[in-house]
py3Dmol code that shows the C-alpha trace and the ligand (Angstrom):
import py3Dmol

protein = """\
ATOM      1  CA  GLY A   1      75.444 114.178  71.771  1.00  0.00           C
ATOM      2  CA  GLY A   2      73.225 117.171  72.435  1.00  0.00           C
ATOM      3  CA  ARG A   3      73.969 120.808  72.917  1.00  0.00           C
ATOM      4  CA  ILE A   4      76.150 122.107  75.762  1.00  0.00           C
ATOM      5  CA  PHE A   5      76.273 125.723  76.927  1.00  0.00           C
ATOM      6  CA  SER A   6      78.277 127.316  79.726  1.00  0.00           C
ATOM      7  CA  GLY A   7      79.983 130.603  80.577  1.00  0.00           C
ATOM      8  CA  MET A   8      82.063 132.468  83.126  1.00  0.00           C
ATOM      9  CA  GLN A   9      82.118 136.094  84.169  1.00  0.00           C
ATOM     10  CA  PRO A  10      85.101 138.308  83.416  1.00  0.00           C
ATOM     11  CA  THR A  11      84.951 139.680  86.961  1.00  0.00           C
ATOM     12  CA  SER A  12      88.634 139.295  87.767  1.00  0.00           C
ATOM     13  CA  ASP A  13      92.055 139.482  86.105  1.00  0.00           C
ATOM     14  CA  SER A  14      92.275 135.721  86.394  1.00  0.00           C
ATOM     15  CA  LEU A  15      90.035 132.711  86.720  1.00  0.00           C
ATOM     16  CA  GLN A  16      90.557 130.719  89.896  1.00  0.00           C
ATOM     17  CA  LEU A  17      91.258 127.024  90.373  1.00  0.00           C
ATOM     18  CA  GLY A  18      87.607 126.298  91.322  1.00  0.00           C
ATOM     19  CA  ASN A  19      86.451 127.694  87.973  1.00  0.00           C
ATOM     20  CA  TYR A  20      88.999 125.470  86.260  1.00  0.00           C
ATOM     21  CA  LEU A  21      88.304 122.218  88.120  1.00  0.00           C
ATOM     22  CA  GLY A  22      84.558 122.717  88.622  1.00  0.00           C
ATOM     23  CA  ALA A  23      83.762 123.819  85.090  1.00  0.00           C
ATOM     24  CA  LEU A  24      86.517 124.422  82.558  1.00  0.00           C
ATOM     25  CA  THR A  25      88.009 120.895  82.598  1.00  0.00           C
ATOM     26  CA  GLN A  26      84.497 119.528  82.007  1.00  0.00           C
ATOM     27  CA  TRP A  27      83.995 121.951  79.127  1.00  0.00           C
ATOM     28  CA  VAL A  28      87.141 120.702  77.461  1.00  0.00           C
ATOM     29  CA  ALA A  29      86.231 117.024  77.920  1.00  0.00           C
ATOM     30  CA  LEU A  30      82.664 117.470  76.659  1.00  0.00           C
ATOM     31  CA  GLN A  31      83.834 118.930  73.358  1.00  0.00           C
ATOM     32  CA  ASP A  32      84.642 115.398  72.180  1.00  0.00           C
ATOM     33  CA  THR A  33      81.100 114.129  72.522  1.00  0.00           C
ATOM     34  CA  HIS A  34      78.881 117.205  72.344  1.00  0.00           C
ATOM     35  CA  ASP A  35      78.062 120.232  70.346  1.00  0.00           C
ATOM     36  CA  ALA A  36      79.472 122.871  72.698  1.00  0.00           C
ATOM     37  CA  ILE A  37      79.031 126.634  73.096  1.00  0.00           C
ATOM     38  CA  TYR A  38      81.241 128.529  75.555  1.00  0.00           C
ATOM     39  CA  CYS A  39      80.693 132.160  76.365  1.00  0.00           C
ATOM     40  CA  VAL A  40      82.460 134.960  78.220  1.00  0.00           C
ATOM     41  CA  VAL A  41      79.441 136.449  79.984  1.00  0.00           C
ATOM     42  CA  ASP A  42      80.403 140.107  80.034  1.00  0.00           C
ATOM     43  CA  LEU A  43      76.833 141.371  80.517  1.00  0.00           C
ATOM     44  CA  HIS A  44      76.752 139.431  83.779  1.00  0.00           C
ATOM     45  CA  ALA A  45      79.967 141.137  84.862  1.00  0.00           C
ATOM     46  CA  LEU A  46      78.257 144.544  84.500  1.00  0.00           C
ATOM     47  CA  THR A  47      76.086 143.671  87.517  1.00  0.00           C
ATOM     48  CA  VAL A  48      79.001 144.571  89.793  1.00  0.00           C
ATOM     49  CA  GLY A  49      79.930 147.867  88.099  1.00  0.00           C
ATOM     50  CA  PRO A  50      83.416 147.207  86.669  1.00  0.00           C
ATOM     51  CA  ASP A  51      85.747 149.890  85.302  1.00  0.00           C
ATOM     52  CA  PRO A  52      85.115 149.905  81.497  1.00  0.00           C
ATOM     53  CA  LYS A  53      88.781 149.586  80.502  1.00  0.00           C
ATOM     54  CA  VAL A  54      89.359 146.820  82.992  1.00  0.00           C
ATOM     55  CA  LEU A  55      86.277 144.920  81.814  1.00  0.00           C
ATOM     56  CA  ARG A  56      87.457 144.913  78.182  1.00  0.00           C
ATOM     57  CA  GLU A  57      90.880 143.549  79.201  1.00  0.00           C
ATOM     58  CA  ARG A  58      89.336 140.937  81.477  1.00  0.00           C
ATOM     59  CA  THR A  59      86.986 139.789  78.731  1.00  0.00           C
ATOM     60  CA  ARG A  60      89.935 139.011  76.449  1.00  0.00           C
ATOM     61  CA  ARG A  61      91.876 137.415  79.289  1.00  0.00           C
ATOM     62  CA  THR A  62      88.949 135.165  80.159  1.00  0.00           C
ATOM     63  CA  ALA A  63      88.684 134.032  76.529  1.00  0.00           C
ATOM     64  CA  ALA A  64      92.458 133.451  76.425  1.00  0.00           C
ATOM     65  CA  GLN A  65      92.157 131.259  79.527  1.00  0.00           C
ATOM     66  CA  TYR A  66      89.405 129.180  77.901  1.00  0.00           C
ATOM     67  CA  LEU A  67      91.697 128.635  74.914  1.00  0.00           C
ATOM     68  CA  ALA A  68      94.712 127.874  77.104  1.00  0.00           C
ATOM     69  CA  ALA A  69      92.668 125.267  78.985  1.00  0.00           C
ATOM     70  CA  GLY A  70      91.857 123.527  75.703  1.00  0.00           C
ATOM     71  CA  VAL A  71      88.595 124.986  74.428  1.00  0.00           C
ATOM     72  CA  ASP A  72      89.006 124.468  70.698  1.00  0.00           C
ATOM     73  CA  PRO A  73      87.258 127.016  68.460  1.00  0.00           C
ATOM     74  CA  ALA A  74      87.420 124.573  65.552  1.00  0.00           C
ATOM     75  CA  ARG A  75      85.113 122.234  67.465  1.00  0.00           C
ATOM     76  CA  SER A  76      83.226 124.546  69.829  1.00  0.00           C
ATOM     77  CA  ILE A  77      81.658 127.962  69.543  1.00  0.00           C
ATOM     78  CA  LEU A  78      83.546 130.504  71.655  1.00  0.00           C
ATOM     79  CA  PHE A  79      82.133 134.032  71.900  1.00  0.00           C
ATOM     80  CA  VAL A  80      81.354 137.065  74.063  1.00  0.00           C
ATOM     81  CA  GLN A  81      77.805 137.412  75.375  1.00  0.00           C
ATOM     82  CA  SER A  82      77.297 141.097  74.467  1.00  0.00           C
ATOM     83  CA  HIS A  83      78.097 140.287  70.813  1.00  0.00           C
ATOM     84  CA  VAL A  84      74.843 138.352  70.543  1.00  0.00           C
ATOM     85  CA  PRO A  85      72.046 140.777  71.450  1.00  0.00           C
ATOM     86  CA  GLU A  86      69.449 137.985  71.624  1.00  0.00           C
ATOM     87  CA  HIS A  87      70.687 137.172  75.169  1.00  0.00           C
ATOM     88  CA  ALA A  88      69.425 140.479  76.540  1.00  0.00           C
ATOM     89  CA  GLU A  89      66.234 140.280  74.470  1.00  0.00           C
ATOM     90  CA  LEU A  90      65.252 136.815  75.708  1.00  0.00           C
ATOM     91  CA  ALA A  91      66.155 137.855  79.258  1.00  0.00           C
ATOM     92  CA  TRP A  92      63.405 140.492  79.132  1.00  0.00           C
ATOM     93  CA  ILE A  93      60.774 137.936  78.126  1.00  0.00           C
ATOM     94  CA  LEU A  94      61.942 135.618  80.911  1.00  0.00           C
ATOM     95  CA  SER A  95      61.980 138.383  83.510  1.00  0.00           C
ATOM     96  CA  CYS A  96      58.297 138.901  82.761  1.00  0.00           C
ATOM     97  CA  LEU A  97      57.726 135.226  83.598  1.00  0.00           C
ATOM     98  CA  THR A  98      59.777 135.217  86.824  1.00  0.00           C
ATOM     99  CA  GLY A  99      58.181 135.857  90.202  1.00  0.00           C
ATOM    100  CA  PHE A 100      59.725 138.600  92.293  1.00  0.00           C
ATOM    101  CA  GLY A 101      59.751 136.269  95.296  1.00  0.00           C
ATOM    102  CA  GLU A 102      61.138 133.456  93.173  1.00  0.00           C
ATOM    103  CA  ALA A 103      64.140 135.615  92.163  1.00  0.00           C
ATOM    104  CA  GLY A 104      64.505 136.804  95.757  1.00  0.00           C
ATOM    105  CA  ARG A 105      65.052 133.222  96.933  1.00  0.00           C
ATOM    106  CA  MET A 106      68.337 132.863  95.030  1.00  0.00           C
ATOM    107  CA  THR A 107      71.009 132.322  97.693  1.00  0.00           C
ATOM    108  CA  GLN A 108      73.826 133.830  95.606  1.00  0.00           C
ATOM    109  CA  PHE A 109      71.831 137.080  95.368  1.00  0.00           C
ATOM    110  CA  LYS A 110      71.153 137.009  99.101  1.00  0.00           C
ATOM    111  CA  ASP A 111      74.864 136.489  99.888  1.00  0.00           C
ATOM    112  CA  LYS A 112      76.231 139.051  97.436  1.00  0.00           C
ATOM    113  CA  SER A 113      73.620 141.727  98.185  1.00  0.00           C
ATOM    114  CA  ALA A 114      74.152 141.295 101.935  1.00  0.00           C
ATOM    115  CA  LYS A 115      77.817 142.211 101.365  1.00  0.00           C
ATOM    116  CA  GLN A 116      77.038 145.172  99.122  1.00  0.00           C
ATOM    117  CA  GLY A 117      74.120 146.746 101.004  1.00  0.00           C
ATOM    118  CA  SER A 118      70.848 147.706  99.315  1.00  0.00           C
ATOM    119  CA  ASP A 119      72.165 150.806  97.538  1.00  0.00           C
ATOM    120  CA  GLY A 120      75.293 149.001  96.364  1.00  0.00           C
ATOM    121  CA  THR A 121      73.196 146.133  94.998  1.00  0.00           C
ATOM    122  CA  THR A 122      71.975 146.625  91.448  1.00  0.00           C
ATOM    123  CA  VAL A 123      68.711 145.431  89.939  1.00  0.00           C
ATOM    124  CA  GLY A 124      71.011 143.671  87.450  1.00  0.00           C
ATOM    125  CA  LEU A 125      72.436 141.517  90.227  1.00  0.00           C
ATOM    126  CA  PHE A 126      68.871 140.602  91.187  1.00  0.00           C
ATOM    127  CA  THR A 127      67.910 139.581  87.638  1.00  0.00           C
ATOM    128  CA  TYR A 128      71.269 137.894  86.939  1.00  0.00           C
ATOM    129  CA  PRO A 129      69.805 134.347  87.128  1.00  0.00           C
ATOM    130  CA  VAL A 130      67.143 135.353  84.588  1.00  0.00           C
ATOM    131  CA  LEU A 131      69.826 136.485  82.116  1.00  0.00           C
ATOM    132  CA  MET A 132      71.614 133.209  82.813  1.00  0.00           C
ATOM    133  CA  ALA A 133      68.429 131.308  81.934  1.00  0.00           C
ATOM    134  CA  ALA A 134      68.274 133.274  78.671  1.00  0.00           C
ATOM    135  CA  ASP A 135      71.910 132.359  77.890  1.00  0.00           C
ATOM    136  CA  ILE A 136      71.053 128.691  78.223  1.00  0.00           C
ATOM    137  CA  LEU A 137      67.585 128.535  76.654  1.00  0.00           C
ATOM    138  CA  LEU A 138      68.610 130.513  73.581  1.00  0.00           C
ATOM    139  CA  TYR A 139      70.645 127.569  72.285  1.00  0.00           C
ATOM    140  CA  ASP A 140      68.245 124.658  72.941  1.00  0.00           C
ATOM    141  CA  THR A 141      70.817 123.535  75.489  1.00  0.00           C
ATOM    142  CA  ALA A 142      70.523 119.979  76.813  1.00  0.00           C
ATOM    143  CA  LEU A 143      73.359 120.059  79.352  1.00  0.00           C
ATOM    144  CA  VAL A 144      75.033 122.829  81.374  1.00  0.00           C
ATOM    145  CA  PRO A 145      78.426 121.983  82.914  1.00  0.00           C
ATOM    146  CA  VAL A 146      78.840 124.105  86.084  1.00  0.00           C
ATOM    147  CA  GLY A 147      80.024 123.881  89.675  1.00  0.00           C
ATOM    148  CA  GLU A 148      77.768 123.203  92.649  1.00  0.00           C
ATOM    149  CA  ASP A 149      77.219 126.923  93.381  1.00  0.00           C
ATOM    150  CA  GLN A 150      75.205 127.243  90.165  1.00  0.00           C
ATOM    151  CA  ARG A 151      72.754 124.421  90.927  1.00  0.00           C
ATOM    152  CA  GLN A 152      69.989 126.713  92.178  1.00  0.00           C
ATOM    153  CA  HIS A 153      70.310 129.030  89.166  1.00  0.00           C
ATOM    154  CA  LEU A 154      70.087 125.991  86.884  1.00  0.00           C
ATOM    155  CA  GLU A 155      66.921 124.914  88.667  1.00  0.00           C
ATOM    156  CA  LEU A 156      65.439 128.354  87.901  1.00  0.00           C
ATOM    157  CA  SER A 157      66.438 127.965  84.230  1.00  0.00           C
ATOM    158  CA  ARG A 158      64.587 124.648  84.153  1.00  0.00           C
ATOM    159  CA  ASP A 159      61.495 126.147  85.817  1.00  0.00           C
ATOM    160  CA  LEU A 160      61.460 129.018  83.335  1.00  0.00           C
ATOM    161  CA  ALA A 161      61.852 126.630  80.394  1.00  0.00           C
ATOM    162  CA  GLN A 162      58.925 124.567  81.627  1.00  0.00           C
ATOM    163  CA  ARG A 163      56.895 127.731  82.170  1.00  0.00           C
ATOM    164  CA  LEU A 164      57.585 128.929  78.616  1.00  0.00           C
ATOM    165  CA  ASN A 165      56.521 125.560  77.253  1.00  0.00           C
ATOM    166  CA  SER A 166      53.326 125.470  79.276  1.00  0.00           C
ATOM    167  CA  ARG A 167      52.369 129.086  78.461  1.00  0.00           C
ATOM    168  CA  PHE A 168      53.343 129.160  74.815  1.00  0.00           C
ATOM    169  CA  GLY A 169      53.202 125.529  73.750  1.00  0.00           C
ATOM    170  CA  PRO A 170      55.397 122.458  73.930  1.00  0.00           C
ATOM    171  CA  GLY A 171      58.720 122.731  72.144  1.00  0.00           C
ATOM    172  CA  THR A 172      59.088 126.472  72.644  1.00  0.00           C
ATOM    173  CA  VAL A 173      62.433 125.775  74.351  1.00  0.00           C
ATOM    174  CA  VAL A 174      64.438 122.751  75.510  1.00  0.00           C
ATOM    175  CA  VAL A 175      64.483 122.078  79.277  1.00  0.00           C
ATOM    176  CA  PRO A 176      68.191 121.919  80.260  1.00  0.00           C
ATOM    177  CA  GLU A 177      69.867 119.530  82.711  1.00  0.00           C
ATOM    178  CA  PRO A 178      72.770 120.454  84.994  1.00  0.00           C
ATOM    179  CA  TYR A 179      76.058 118.605  84.512  1.00  0.00           C
ATOM    180  CA  ILE A 180      77.859 118.747  87.849  1.00  0.00           C
ATOM    181  CA  VAL A 181      80.818 116.421  88.440  1.00  0.00           C
ATOM    182  CA  SER A 182      80.661 115.725  92.163  1.00  0.00           C
ATOM    183  CA  ALA A 183      84.389 115.087  92.748  1.00  0.00           C
ATOM    184  CA  THR A 184      85.317 118.673  91.844  1.00  0.00           C
ATOM    185  CA  ALA A 185      81.944 120.464  92.065  1.00  0.00           C
ATOM    186  CA  LYS A 186      83.092 122.626  94.950  1.00  0.00           C
ATOM    187  CA  ILE A 187      86.697 123.647  95.543  1.00  0.00           C
ATOM    188  CA  TYR A 188      87.140 125.468  98.842  1.00  0.00           C
ATOM    189  CA  ASP A 189      89.086 128.519  99.944  1.00  0.00           C
ATOM    190  CA  LEU A 190      92.507 127.469 101.314  1.00  0.00           C
ATOM    191  CA  GLN A 191      92.161 129.722 104.367  1.00  0.00           C
ATOM    192  CA  ASP A 192      88.470 129.068 104.965  1.00  0.00           C
ATOM    193  CA  PRO A 193      87.889 125.509 103.750  1.00  0.00           C
ATOM    194  CA  THR A 194      84.156 125.526 104.414  1.00  0.00           C
ATOM    195  CA  SER A 195      83.582 128.434 101.953  1.00  0.00           C
ATOM    196  CA  LYS A 196      83.919 128.006  98.220  1.00  0.00           C
ATOM    197  CA  MET A 197      86.938 129.417  96.445  1.00  0.00           C
ATOM    198  CA  SER A 198      85.757 132.527  94.578  1.00  0.00           C
ATOM    199  CA  LYS A 199      87.198 135.152  92.239  1.00  0.00           C
ATOM    200  CA  SER A 200      85.735 137.845  94.465  1.00  0.00           C
ATOM    201  CA  ALA A 201      87.046 136.428  97.774  1.00  0.00           C
ATOM    202  CA  GLU A 202      87.636 139.130 100.404  1.00  0.00           C
ATOM    203  CA  SER A 203      91.195 137.954 101.067  1.00  0.00           C
ATOM    204  CA  PRO A 204      93.438 136.591  98.296  1.00  0.00           C
ATOM    205  CA  ASN A 205      95.313 134.304 100.707  1.00  0.00           C
ATOM    206  CA  GLY A 206      92.985 131.344 100.237  1.00  0.00           C
ATOM    207  CA  LEU A 207      92.685 131.793  96.489  1.00  0.00           C
ATOM    208  CA  ILE A 208      94.589 130.089  93.664  1.00  0.00           C
ATOM    209  CA  GLU A 209      94.357 132.277  90.597  1.00  0.00           C
ATOM    210  CA  LEU A 210      95.377 130.643  87.328  1.00  0.00           C
ATOM    211  CA  LEU A 211      97.466 133.668  86.354  1.00  0.00           C
ATOM    212  CA  ASP A 212      99.109 134.214  89.741  1.00  0.00           C
ATOM    213  CA  ASP A 213     102.872 134.061  90.119  1.00  0.00           C
ATOM    214  CA  PRO A 214     103.565 130.324  90.717  1.00  0.00           C
ATOM    215  CA  LYS A 215     105.771 131.210  93.693  1.00  0.00           C
ATOM    216  CA  VAL A 216     102.864 133.022  95.353  1.00  0.00           C
ATOM    217  CA  VAL A 217     100.598 130.052  94.632  1.00  0.00           C
ATOM    218  CA  ALA A 218     103.094 127.621  96.167  1.00  0.00           C
ATOM    219  CA  LYS A 219     103.295 129.776  99.263  1.00  0.00           C
ATOM    220  CA  ARG A 220      99.503 129.923  99.605  1.00  0.00           C
ATOM    221  CA  ILE A 221      99.293 126.135  99.371  1.00  0.00           C
ATOM    222  CA  ARG A 222     101.986 125.737 102.026  1.00  0.00           C
ATOM    223  CA  SER A 223     100.012 128.085 104.319  1.00  0.00           C
ATOM    224  CA  ALA A 224      96.642 126.374 103.722  1.00  0.00           C
ATOM    225  CA  VAL A 225      94.528 125.836 106.831  1.00  0.00           C
ATOM    226  CA  THR A 226      94.351 122.168 107.895  1.00  0.00           C
ATOM    227  CA  ASP A 227      93.522 120.809 111.375  1.00  0.00           C
ATOM    228  CA  ALA A 228      95.157 119.793 114.655  1.00  0.00           C
ATOM    229  CA  GLU A 229      95.431 116.074 113.773  1.00  0.00           C
ATOM    230  CA  ARG A 230      98.283 114.539 111.832  1.00  0.00           C
ATOM    231  CA  GLU A 231      96.447 112.068 109.630  1.00  0.00           C
ATOM    232  CA  ILE A 232      96.093 112.612 105.876  1.00  0.00           C
ATOM    233  CA  ARG A 233      92.613 111.291 105.271  1.00  0.00           C
ATOM    234  CA  TYR A 234      89.702 112.362 103.039  1.00  0.00           C
ATOM    235  CA  ASP A 235      86.868 113.340 105.361  1.00  0.00           C
ATOM    236  CA  PRO A 236      85.215 116.615 104.272  1.00  0.00           C
ATOM    237  CA  ALA A 237      83.059 116.953 107.403  1.00  0.00           C
ATOM    238  CA  ALA A 238      85.810 116.398 109.985  1.00  0.00           C
ATOM    239  CA  LYS A 239      88.822 117.522 107.916  1.00  0.00           C
ATOM    240  CA  PRO A 240      87.695 120.098 105.344  1.00  0.00           C
ATOM    241  CA  GLY A 241      91.140 121.636 104.758  1.00  0.00           C
ATOM    242  CA  VAL A 242      93.003 118.364 104.155  1.00  0.00           C
ATOM    243  CA  SER A 243      90.120 116.975 102.077  1.00  0.00           C
ATOM    244  CA  ASN A 244      90.194 120.052  99.841  1.00  0.00           C
ATOM    245  CA  LEU A 245      93.940 119.628  99.287  1.00  0.00           C
ATOM    246  CA  LEU A 246      93.398 115.953  98.404  1.00  0.00           C
ATOM    247  CA  THR A 247      90.605 116.884  95.985  1.00  0.00           C
ATOM    248  CA  ILE A 248      92.828 119.383  94.183  1.00  0.00           C
ATOM    249  CA  PHE A 249      95.765 116.962  94.169  1.00  0.00           C
ATOM    250  CA  ALA A 250      93.681 114.126  92.732  1.00  0.00           C
ATOM    251  CA  ALA A 251      92.053 116.303  90.068  1.00  0.00           C
ATOM    252  CA  LEU A 252      95.291 117.842  88.791  1.00  0.00           C
ATOM    253  CA  SER A 253      97.399 114.667  88.931  1.00  0.00           C
ATOM    254  CA  GLY A 254      94.763 112.245  87.646  1.00  0.00           C
ATOM    255  CA  ARG A 255      95.355 110.040  90.693  1.00  0.00           C
ATOM    256  CA  SER A 256      92.668 108.662  92.989  1.00  0.00           C
ATOM    257  CA  ILE A 257      92.127 109.934  96.521  1.00  0.00           C
ATOM    258  CA  PRO A 258      92.600 106.433  98.090  1.00  0.00           C
ATOM    259  CA  SER A 259      95.972 106.058  96.376  1.00  0.00           C
ATOM    260  CA  LEU A 260      97.052 109.479  97.682  1.00  0.00           C
ATOM    261  CA  GLU A 261      95.865 108.537 101.174  1.00  0.00           C
ATOM    262  CA  SER A 262      97.944 105.375 101.120  1.00  0.00           C
ATOM    263  CA  ASP A 263     101.019 107.153  99.713  1.00  0.00           C
ATOM    264  CA  TYR A 264     100.860 109.784 102.444  1.00  0.00           C
ATOM    265  CA  ALA A 265     100.117 107.386 105.312  1.00  0.00           C
ATOM    266  CA  GLY A 266     102.521 108.289 108.113  1.00  0.00           C
ATOM    267  CA  LYS A 267     103.678 111.484 106.394  1.00  0.00           C
ATOM    268  CA  GLY A 268     102.979 115.037 107.554  1.00  0.00           C
ATOM    269  CA  TYR A 269     100.761 117.819 106.211  1.00  0.00           C
ATOM    270  CA  GLY A 270     103.944 119.667 105.203  1.00  0.00           C
ATOM    271  CA  ASP A 271     104.868 116.819 102.810  1.00  0.00           C
ATOM    272  CA  LEU A 272     101.417 116.819 101.232  1.00  0.00           C
ATOM    273  CA  LYS A 273     101.439 120.595 100.792  1.00  0.00           C
ATOM    274  CA  LYS A 274     104.915 120.654  99.310  1.00  0.00           C
ATOM    275  CA  ASP A 275     104.084 117.964  96.732  1.00  0.00           C
ATOM    276  CA  LEU A 276     100.737 119.570  95.918  1.00  0.00           C
ATOM    277  CA  ALA A 277     102.469 122.919  95.392  1.00  0.00           C
ATOM    278  CA  ASP A 278     104.731 121.201  92.832  1.00  0.00           C
ATOM    279  CA  VAL A 279     101.745 119.643  91.046  1.00  0.00           C
ATOM    280  CA  VAL A 280      99.926 122.992  90.873  1.00  0.00           C
ATOM    281  CA  VAL A 281     103.017 124.881  89.684  1.00  0.00           C
ATOM    282  CA  ASP A 282     103.674 122.226  86.997  1.00  0.00           C
ATOM    283  CA  PHE A 283     100.139 122.771  85.748  1.00  0.00           C
ATOM    284  CA  LEU A 284     100.188 126.590  85.966  1.00  0.00           C
ATOM    285  CA  THR A 285     103.526 127.233  84.273  1.00  0.00           C
ATOM    286  CA  PRO A 286     102.644 125.926  80.780  1.00  0.00           C
ATOM    287  CA  PHE A 287      99.060 127.162  81.183  1.00  0.00           C
ATOM    288  CA  GLN A 288     100.296 130.726  81.747  1.00  0.00           C
ATOM    289  CA  GLU A 289     102.639 130.385  78.786  1.00  0.00           C
ATOM    290  CA  ARG A 290      99.654 129.540  76.557  1.00  0.00           C
ATOM    291  CA  VAL A 291      97.635 132.468  77.954  1.00  0.00           C
ATOM    292  CA  ARG A 292     100.538 134.823  77.174  1.00  0.00           C
ATOM    293  CA  HIS A 293     100.621 133.449  73.649  1.00  0.00           C
ATOM    294  CA  TYR A 294      96.903 134.161  73.057  1.00  0.00           C
ATOM    295  CA  MET A 295      97.131 137.587  74.722  1.00  0.00           C
ATOM    296  CA  SER A 296     100.106 138.573  72.572  1.00  0.00           C
ATOM    297  CA  ASP A 297      97.846 138.869  69.521  1.00  0.00           C
ATOM    298  CA  PRO A 298      94.595 140.573  70.588  1.00  0.00           C
ATOM    299  CA  SER A 299      93.447 140.995  67.028  1.00  0.00           C
ATOM    300  CA  ALA A 300      93.676 137.243  66.314  1.00  0.00           C
ATOM    301  CA  LEU A 301      91.798 136.633  69.560  1.00  0.00           C
ATOM    302  CA  ASP A 302      89.105 139.125  68.547  1.00  0.00           C
ATOM    303  CA  ASP A 303      88.794 137.323  65.183  1.00  0.00           C
ATOM    304  CA  VAL A 304      88.125 134.018  66.958  1.00  0.00           C
ATOM    305  CA  LEU A 305      85.492 135.713  69.133  1.00  0.00           C
ATOM    306  CA  ALA A 306      83.858 137.437  66.148  1.00  0.00           C
ATOM    307  CA  ALA A 307      83.587 134.178  64.220  1.00  0.00           C
ATOM    308  CA  GLY A 308      82.123 132.518  67.316  1.00  0.00           C
ATOM    309  CA  ALA A 309      79.550 135.306  67.748  1.00  0.00           C
ATOM    310  CA  GLN A 310      78.416 134.896  64.172  1.00  0.00           C
ATOM    311  CA  ARG A 311      77.876 131.159  64.589  1.00  0.00           C
ATOM    312  CA  ALA A 312      76.142 131.677  67.940  1.00  0.00           C
ATOM    313  CA  ARG A 313      73.836 134.269  66.472  1.00  0.00           C
ATOM    314  CA  GLU A 314      72.706 131.911  63.720  1.00  0.00           C
ATOM    315  CA  LEU A 315      71.536 129.522  66.425  1.00  0.00           C
ATOM    316  CA  ALA A 316      70.054 132.188  68.696  1.00  0.00           C
ATOM    317  CA  THR A 317      67.958 134.043  66.103  1.00  0.00           C
ATOM    318  CA  PRO A 318      65.405 131.289  65.380  1.00  0.00           C
ATOM    319  CA  THR A 319      64.922 130.604  69.113  1.00  0.00           C
ATOM    320  CA  LEU A 320      64.251 134.255  69.875  1.00  0.00           C
ATOM    321  CA  GLU A 321      61.906 134.547  66.877  1.00  0.00           C
ATOM    322  CA  ARG A 322      59.965 131.501  68.045  1.00  0.00           C
ATOM    323  CA  VAL A 323      59.613 132.888  71.578  1.00  0.00           C
ATOM    324  CA  TYR A 324      58.689 136.401  70.376  1.00  0.00           C
ATOM    325  CA  ASP A 325      56.102 134.990  67.990  1.00  0.00           C
ATOM    326  CA  ARG A 326      54.530 132.684  70.575  1.00  0.00           C
ATOM    327  CA  SER A 327      54.495 135.536  73.128  1.00  0.00           C
ATOM    328  CA  GLY A 328      52.189 137.493  70.831  1.00  0.00           C
ATOM    329  CA  LEU A 329      54.664 140.175  69.795  1.00  0.00           C
ATOM    330  CA  LEU A 330      53.869 141.522  66.316  1.00  0.00           C
ATOM    331  CA  PRO A 331      56.351 139.992  63.843  1.00  0.00           C
ATOM    332  CA  ARG A 332      59.148 142.285  62.619  1.00  0.00           C
ATOM    333  CA  ARG A 333      59.258 142.760  58.852  1.00  0.00           C
TER     334      ARG A 333
END
"""
ligand_1 = """\
35
AQP
N 84.965 127.003 94.117
C 84.442 126.449 93.047
N 84.462 125.112 92.866
C 83.935 124.545 91.762
N 83.359 125.256 90.765
C 83.318 126.598 90.895
N 82.846 127.586 90.100
C 83.067 128.779 90.705
N 83.684 128.606 91.871
C 83.859 127.259 92.023
C 82.241 127.377 88.798
O 82.951 128.162 87.853
C 82.037 128.766 86.930
C 82.217 130.281 87.045
O 81.072 130.971 87.025
P 80.985 132.556 87.174
O 82.155 133.213 86.572
O 79.648 132.916 86.672
O 81.022 132.883 88.694
P 80.756 132.218 90.059
O 80.042 130.926 89.959
O 80.144 133.234 90.972
O 82.292 131.949 90.458
P 83.275 132.865 91.272
O 84.658 132.446 90.942
O 82.868 132.850 92.694
O 83.094 134.303 90.667
P 82.581 135.683 91.272
O 83.485 135.945 92.424
O 82.795 136.596 90.120
O 81.174 135.510 91.663
C 80.665 128.231 87.295
O 80.406 127.068 86.546
C 80.821 127.913 88.752
O 79.903 126.946 89.202
"""
view = py3Dmol.view(width=600, height=400)
view.addModel(protein, "pdb")
view.setStyle({"model": 0}, {"cartoon": {"style": "trace"}})
view.addModel(ligand_1, "xyz")
view.setStyle({"model": 1}, {"stick": {}})
view.zoomTo()
view.show()
């Protein structure tokens, strides 16, 4: 058992396959054994200045994709971050415990701010990992299922938890552990198989979005970058493109990489890509049908999210009160 917390940003019209394989499938599996809380982290999405109308739509679509993947609101808490104000409140306390240099060492901030320039980069993007620590610590989270790209942010969450406990006394918060499943921890861009697949990729050609037209997805898989050899073999260092295709194939079909390698011995990259395209399309078609179903009734979706926010808030309030009290803030009456 133990508490699980994780979230994704509504920064795009669709989640991408890396989000699904790196995180969402783990979320769904962990519901059976853990007490799980899954969040659409809309406050995080504000760090990149989205259009307000677009953000609202994307927030619902992200929740609908969680549901379509199998997040079950009868077993797990599903809610929107901004509906529980304690996230932003705890983030302030944590930002006063975070070193400026410490935050500046986050590689995701360095990468994203380098692309946006110093005036395009918000202070919110800089403090993003601190808000993420608040998300996690608010719920006495034991385990955080994420992809490899979040490892450094998780390490900061752990450092901040330990700092809170040493400043304000043991048991102020629980120190969380990352839960990163190595087989699918990093799915790569189809056109640039040494960079991770990302919602905000500069070119869509290497991206598999869960809500893309299946025909477009099939075409992108058929045009994936491979290498000049002919052998279908899992070797991420020498053959990143082919290895990424095998990873995706294995994860979506439930087959092992060695069995795929032996099935495709002597066959060409074209055969592998064609079969993988079929596997991906067979997964996406019913998935998109379920998303359409949840999106067809926004008010029912909002009810699920409201009920989730209420349950989340009941858990968050005592944690925030404990931290406020131990920080020396005068109790509210
Ligand atoms: N390529 C990936 N392979 C495996 N896991 C991945 N995740 C993201 N990309 C991959 C995991 O999905 C969750 C999404 O977290 P997020 O929405 O906070 O954003 P992110 O990590 O920054 O992912 P993106 O898709 O690249 O979004 P943008 O472009 O908005 O920044 C996390 O658990 C992440 O590890």
